[in-house]
PAMARZA-68703 format. One line per 4 residues: number of its first residue (from 1); their letters; for each residue x, y, z of C-alpha. Coordinates in steps of 0.1 Angstrom, whole numbers, plus 2048, in hexadecimal, padded with zeros to 3 digits. Each point is the difference from the previous one (the first is absolute). Layout:
# PAMARZA-68703
NUM = a = X/Y/Z; ...
END
This chain:
# PAMARZA-68703
1 = madi = AF1/28A/4EF; 81B/810/7EB; 7E5/811/7EB; 7F0/80F/81F
5 = arrr = 821/80D/80C; 807/80F/7DE; 7DE/812/7FE; 7FF/80C/825
9 = adws = 800/826/801; 81B/812/812; 7F4/814/81F; 814/81F/7F6
13 = alrv = 7F3/7FF/7DD; 7DC/7FE/80D; 807/81F/815; 80B/813/7E1
17 = ffav = 7E1/7F3/7ED; 7E9/80C/81D; 811/822/7FF; 7FA/804/7DB
21 = aear = 7DC/7F5/803; 7FA/818/81C; 811/81D/7EF; 7F2/7F7/7DD
25 = gina = 822/809/7F1; 824/7F5/7FE; 810/822/809; 7E9/806/81E
29 = aara = 808/7DD/80D; 825/805/7FB; 7FF/820/814; 7ED/7EF/81C
33 = lnls = 818/7E3/801; 81F/815/7FC; 809/7EC/7E1; 808/80A/7DC
37 = pstv = 7E3/7FD/7E6; 815/7E7/7EC; 804/7EA/81F; 7DA/800/806
41 = trti = 7FA/7F9/7DB; 819/7E3/800; 7F1/7F1/820; 7DD/800/7F2
45 = eele = 80B/7F1/7DF; 813/7E4/813; 7E1/7FA/816; 7E9/7FE/7E1
49 = hqln = 819/7E7/7F0; 802/7EB/81F; 7D9/7FE/803; 7FC/7FE/7DA
53 = vvlf = 7E5/81B/801; 7FD/825/7F7; 7F8/814/81F; 7FD/823/7F2
57 = vrsp = 7F6/812/7E1; 818/81D/7FA; 7F4/821/7F1; 80D/824/800
61 = rgvt = 7E8/807/81D; 80F/7E5/816; 7F6/7DB/805; 7E0/7ED/806
65 = ltea = 7FD/7DD/80D; 7F7/7E3/7EA; 7E8/7E5/80B; 81E/7EC/80C
69 = gdia = 80E/81F/810; 7E1/807/813; 7FF/7DD/80E; 825/804/80A
73 = yqrv = 7F8/822/810; 7E4/7F2/815; 817/7E4/80D; 81D/818/807
77 = ltme = 7E8/818/811; 7F7/7E4/817; 824/7F9/806; 807/825/808
81 = rtaa = 7E3/801/819; 80D/7E0/810; 822/80F/803; 7F2/81F/810
85 = tlem = 7EC/7EC/819; 81F/7EB/808; 814/820/806; 7E5/80E/816
89 = eigd = 7FD/7E1/815; 825/7FC/804; 803/825/808; 7E5/7FC/81B
93 = lesl = 814/7E4/810; 81D/818/804; 7E9/81C/80B; 7F4/7EB/81D
97 = pegk = 816/7F7/81E; 801/7DB/7F9; 81B/7E7/7FC; 822/7F9/810
101 = vkla = 819/81B/80A; 823/7F6/80A; 813/815/81A; 824/7FE/80A
105 = vpdg = 803/80C/824; 81A/7FC/81C; 7F3/7E5/818; 7FE/817/81E
109 = vasy = 7EC/81B/7ED; 7E9/7E5/7F2; 7FA/7ED/820; 7FD/81D/819
113 = fitp = 7F4/81E/7ED; 7EC/7F3/7E2; 7F0/7DF/80B; 7EC/80F/81D
117 = fmse = 7EC/814/7E6; 7FD/7E5/7E6; 7DF/7F0/80B; 7EC/820/7FD
121 = flra = 80F/808/7DE; 7F9/7DE/7F2; 7DD/800/80D; 7FA/820/7ED
125 = hpgl = 811/7F2/7E1; 7F5/7DB/7FE; 80C/7FE/7DC; 824/807/809
129 = dlsi = 81B/7E7/809; 821/80A/80F; 821/7EF/7FA; 81A/80D/819
133 = dcgl = 825/7F7/7FB; 815/809/81E; 820/7F3/7F1; 806/7E7/81C
137 = wpdr = 805/7E2/7E8; 813/80D/7E2; 7FF/7DD/7F1; 7DA/7FE/804
141 = pldg = 7F3/821/7F4; 7DC/805/7F9; 7F5/7FF/7DC; 800/81F/7EB
145 = eael = 810/822/800; 7F8/817/81D; 7E8/81C/7F5; 805/814/81F
149 = tlsy = 820/800/815; 807/80F/823; 825/805/805; 819/811/816
153 = tept = 816/805/7E2; 7F9/81C/7E8; 7FE/7F2/7DC; 817/80E/7E6
157 = agdv = 7EE/7F2/7E1; 7F1/81B/7EA; 7E1/7EC/7F6; 7F0/7FF/822
161 = varp = 7ED/818/817; 80D/802/823; 7F3/815/81D; 806/7FF/826
165 = iaym = 7E1/7F0/80F; 80C/801/824; 81D/80B/817; 80A/7E6/81A
169 = hyaa = 810/810/81F; 816/7E6/810; 806/801/825; 80C/7E9/81C
173 = fasr = 7E5/7EA/810; 7FE/7E7/81C; 7E4/7EF/813; 7F3/80E/820
177 = eyin = 80A/7E0/812; 824/803/7F3; 802/824/80D; 7F2/7F5/822
181 = lyge = 81B/7E5/802; 81F/811/7F2; 7F8/825/801; 7FD/81A/7E5
185 = pgsp = 820/809/7EE; 80A/823/80C; 813/80A/7E0; 80A/7F2/7DE
189 = ndal = 820/7F3/80F; 7ED/7EF/81C; 7EA/7EF/7E5; 820/7EE/7F4
193 = khpc = 800/7EC/821; 7DF/7F0/7F7; 7FA/7E3/7E8; 7F3/80A/7DE
197 = ihhv = 7EA/7EE/7E7; 80E/80A/7DE; 7EE/7FE/7DF; 81C/7FC/7E6
201 = aqth = 7ED/814/7E6; 7FF/820/815; 81A/811/7EA; 7E8/813/7E9
205 = qrev = 807/825/7FA; 81D/801/818; 80A/822/7F1; 7E6/810/817
209 = wteq = 80E/7F0/81F; 816/813/818; 823/7F4/808; 7F4/7F7/823
213 = qkal = 7E4/7EA/7F2; 818/7EE/7E8; 818/7FA/81D; 7E4/7F2/816
217 = qvla = 7F6/7E7/7E6; 824/7F4/7FC; 808/7FE/825; 7DF/7F2/80C
221 = hkhv = 801/7DD/80F; 7EB/7EE/7E6; 7F2/7E5/817; 7E8/7F5/7E4
225 = qtns = 805/806/7DB; 7E5/7F9/7E7; 7F1/809/7DE; 7DD/7FD/80D
229 = savv = 7EC/81E/80D; 7E9/7E8/812; 81D/7F1/814; 80C/823/80A
233 = iqav = 7DE/80B/80D; 7F9/7E0/812; 822/800/810; 7FB/823/80D
237 = kngi = 7DD/7F8/80C; 80F/7E2/813; 81A/814/811; 81F/7F3/7EF
241 = glas = 80F/823/7FA; 7FE/821/7EE; 7F9/806/7DB; 7FC/81C/7E8
245 = lpta = 7DC/800/7F3; 7EA/81A/7EE; 7EB/814/818; 7E2/7F4/7EC
249 = ilsi = 804/7DF/812; 7EE/811/81E; 7E0/802/7EB; 7FE/7DA/801
253 = epdl = 816/7F6/81D; 7F8/81B/81A; 810/7EE/81D; 823/805/7F2
257 = vmle = 814/81D/80E; 814/81A/7EC; 820/809/812; 802/826/803
261 = rvpp = 825/802/808; 80B/7EF/7E0; 7FB/818/7E3; 7EA/7F4/7E3
265 = vapv = 80F/7FB/7DE; 7F7/819/7E5; 7E1/7F5/7EC; 804/7E5/7E7
269 = klwm = 7EA/804/7E0; 7EA/7E4/7F5; 7FA/803/7DA; 7E3/7F4/7EC
273 = vhhr = 80B/7F6/7DD; 7EE/7F6/7E1; 803/801/7DA; 7F1/820/7F1
277 = datr = 7E2/7EE/7F0; 7F8/7E9/81E; 7E6/816/811; 7EC/803/7E0
281 = sarv = 7F2/7DE/80B; 7E3/804/819; 80C/7E2/815; 823/80E/804
285 = rava = 7F3/823/806; 7E9/7F3/81C; 81D/7EF/811; 816/81E/7FC
289 = dwlk = 7E6/817/80F; 7FB/7E8/81D; 825/800/808; 801/826/7FE
293 = aifd = 7E3/801/819; 812/7E8/818; 81F/816/800; 7EF/821/800
297 = grtr = 812/816/819; 7E1/816/805; 7EE/7E4/812; 81F/7EC/80C
301 = pwyr = 81A/81A/80B; 81B/7E7/806; 805/7FF/7DA; 806/825/7FB
305 = aefv = 821/80E/7F4; 804/813/821; 805/7ED/820; 7E0/7FE/815
309 = hprd = 805/7F4/824; 7EC/7E1/809; 7EF/814/81C; 7EF/814/7E4
313 = fdlp = 7F5/7E3/7EB; 7DC/804/80D; 7F9/7DB/7FF; 7E0/7F1/80E
317 = attp = 800/7FB/826; 803/7DB/7FB; 821/804/7EE; 814/81A/814
321 = aral = 821/80A/7F1; 81B/7FB/81A; 822/811/804; 816/804/81E
325 = tpa = 802/824/80B; 822/80C/80B; 804/805/825
END
């Protein structure tokens, strides 16, 4: 066994041997490999010593293969072709949208604005698997590093690509039943008399808030506080109180009501973030393109940078956008 290990040819030395055989000369091979002629010569001599054969006959016109050298060349040529086939096959895997892609997405965005479109996407890409980490269980994260992240926080790292994928226009909402029971708030100050369902993470990009909006959040009667978007939406639907929600919610919960007399918050940017090389992979690129389509403001105007009133959402008749009109 020790003798086999001693006589086994080094892969890098075989690469140099192949280059010399192909180029039929030391100098030409050295230029192709970006090595010095002396390094190429020494590598060939060490390989010949290791195999205990002469591989080349040297002459002023270059080199020619010996019988042993020709046998070695045929074997190394097979190795080279195998390596090329392997590279092509592996490359094809990454050129096809197949495999697992891990996303890191806020739970509300994932649950309400991405999941409704997931079935159609996965039917079109049966080779793709999604791993979606919503950060709800920090001690039980999903395996692997996120390849695509949607975040309300603009990244500061220089090795990532970040672009706003959507603008969320937050406004005050209530259920129709709540309004029928308790009336519509007639002003921002009047809204303070109503119970509020407060999401504790609604502090992103406060620099774009007006002083009035900041004061309303501080002074509001936080009847329910939670870190779950699902709890906020279900609480509003069940008439517990008012809550600040993105106007996009009307695209999936059309029975909620936007309160006109409480001014909406300035748009909050939702960023898509990934490492610079991530979208070179077809599987990651397919998911990124899918997310861009979901949040495309041309087809879903509630994601545009400018505020579009729900009455102008142009939703299908089965999902009318509702907002209370000022008297």
